[in-house]
N, C-alpha and C positions, 0 to 999 in steps of 0.2 A: 517302396516309394513314399517318402514323407513329404509333407508340405508345411507351410507356415501356420496351419490351422489345426494343430494337434492331431493330425492324421485324418481329418475330416475328408472323406473321399470326394474327389472332384472339387476340392475346396477353392472355388473361385469366389472370393469375398465380394467383388463388385457385383457379380451375378446374384449372389445371395442378398446383397443390399438392395438391388433393383427389385427383386422379388418381394422383399419386405416392404419396400416403398409402394409397390403396386398393390399389395394386400392392404396396406394402411389406407390407400386412396379408395379402394373398393369398399372397405369398412366405413369410411367417412361418407361416401356416397350413399351406401345402404342406410346408414344412420339418418342422413338428411331426408332420404325418401320416406323412411318410417316416421320421422317426426312430422312430415307434412301430410300424412294420411289422416283420415277421419273415420271414426267408427260410431255406428248408431245402434242403439238397442232400445227396447221398450218392455214394459211390464203391464200387467193388468189388462191384457188383450189390446194393447195400444193406448191405454188410458194415460200413461206417462211415457214419453219418449225423450231420449237425450242423445246428444252427440258429443263425443270427446275427441281430442286430437291425439296424434301419436306421441305428443309431449306430455300426455296424461293430464290435460286440462279440460275442464268442462266447457264446451263451446255453446251449447244450447240446451234448453230444457223446456219441453212442451207438456202442459197438463190440460187434458180435456175438461172443460168447465163442469160437466156432469159428475166428475169424480170428486170435486171439491165439496166435501160434507163437513161443515164446521163441528159437527158432533163426532166425527171420526177422523181427526187429524192424524192419528197414529197410523191408520191404514195408508193415507196419502204419503206419509213419511216412508213407510215400508216400500211402497211402489217406487218412489224416487230412488231410494237406496238400491233396490233391486235393479232398476234400469241402469243407473250409473255404474254399479259394480259389474254388470254384464258387459257393458261397453268397454270398460277398462280391462276386463279379462280378455275380451276379444283382441284388443290392441296388444296386450302383453303377449298373448299366444302367437300372434303374427310376428311380433318383434323377435321372440325366442326362436321361432321356426326359421326366420330369415337369417338371423345371426348364426344359428347352428349349421345351416347349409353352407355358410361361408367359412366356417372354421376348418382349419387344416385337419386331416385325419387324426382321430383320437382326441381332439380338443373340444368336441361338441359339448355344450353345457358349461364351458368355462367363460363364455362371452356373455 
C-alpha cells in the first residue's frame, strides 16, 4: 500500500504539518518563557551579586561597599566576573535542559 509520501507509513501530510506547527508553537513559547527568566548569582560570600536575564543581559550588579579596596581592584574584578559567569551558566543550563526536553526522540542536543 503506497501513498504520495514516498511510502511514509500513515502519511497524512496535513496531520504531520499540524504536528510540526504545534511543535514550533511550543518551542516559541518555551523560548519566550526562557527569555523572560532572571538568574542571580553571587561570589565572595555575597560580596558581589548580579542578576542576568534569559536573554543573557546583565540586569543588575551589587557590590558591598566593604569589598571596594582601591589597592586591590583586581580582586573586585575577579569577583564580578565570577558572579556574572555563574549567573550566565545557570541560565544557559536551564535553557539547554528545557529545549532538550522538548526535542523529539533522538534530537536532544541539536536545539
